C-alpha positions in Angstrom: 85.0 106.7 113.2 85.4 104.0 116.2 88.4 103.9 118.2 90.8 101.3 117.0 90.2 97.9 119.2 93.4 96.0 118.8 97.3 96.6 118.1 96.8 96.1 114.3 94.1 98.7 114.2 96.0 101.3 116.2 99.3 101.0 114.2 97.1 101.3 110.9 95.4 104.4 112.4 98.6 105.9 113.6 100.1 105.2 109.7 97.3 106.6 108.5 97.6 109.6 110.5 101.5 110.1 109.4 100.5 109.3 106.3 97.7 111.8 106.3 100.3 114.3 107.6 102.7 113.9 105.0 99.9 114.4 102.3 98.4 117.2 103.8 102.3 118.6 104.2 103.1 117.9 100.3 99.9 119.9 99.4 100.8 122.6 101.5 104.2 123.1 100.0 102.7 122.4 96.5 100.2 125.5 96.9 102.4 128.2 98.8 104.9 127.9 95.7 101.7 128.8 93.7 101.2 132.8 93.1 98.4 134.5 95.4 96.1 134.7 92.7 96.3 130.7 91.7 95.6 129.9 95.1 92.9 132.3 95.4 91.7 130.8 92.0 92.1 127.5 93.7 89.9 128.6 96.9 87.6 130.2 94.8 86.1 127.3 92.5 87.2 124.2 95.1 86.6 125.3 98.9 83.8 128.1 97.9 82.3 126.4 95.4 82.0 129.2 92.7 81.6 127.9 88.8 84.5 129.4 86.9 81.7 131.8 85.0 81.8 133.7 88.5 85.4 133.1 89.2 85.8 135.1 86.0 83.1 137.8 86.9 84.6 138.8 90.0 88.2 138.8 89.0 87.6 140.4 85.6 89.2 137.6 83.5 88.4 136.2 80.1 86.3 133.5 81.0 87.6 130.9 78.6 91.2 132.1 79.7 90.6 130.9 83.1 89.2 127.5 82.2 93.0 127.2 80.8 94.5 128.7 83.4 92.7 126.1 86.1 93.9 123.5 84.0 97.3 124.7 83.8 97.2 125.3 87.9 96.0 121.7 88.8 98.7 120.2 86.4 101.4 122.2 87.9 99.9 120.9 91.8 99.6 117.3 90.4 103.2 117.5 89.3 104.6 118.9 92.2 102.7 116.5 94.7 103.8 113.7 92.3 107.6 115.0 92.6 107.2 114.8 96.4 105.8 111.0 95.8 102.2 111.4 96.3 99.7 110.6 94.2 96.2 112.3 93.6 94.3 109.4 94.8 96.0 109.9 98.3 95.0 113.6 97.7 91.6 112.9 97.4 91.0 110.7 100.0 92.9 113.0 102.8 90.4 115.8 101.3 87.5 113.9 101.2 88.4 112.8 105.0 88.4 116.8 106.2 85.4 116.9 104.6 86.8 119.4 101.7 85.4 119.1 97.9 87.7 116.7 95.6 89.3 118.6 93.2 
């Protein structure tokens, strides 16, 4: 990314940085509220990029139940973030900017 060259570009860069920090903070807070195994499931699925089948094998849980649990976890996260005024699109943009796979 090129350095800002005008005052407007600098202001936009600062606003974007503050927005990213607020979104990252909201995401971090929402994740912290989840049980540790739910955070592990999210990490395995989206950071480690394991399939649900592989996660179910590693955690020794039923694969169908894991799909439902994952959907529930994502729904909880979405609700938590929306309560903090953060949309799914904003989270996706921040994750993409930091090189993380988009959920």
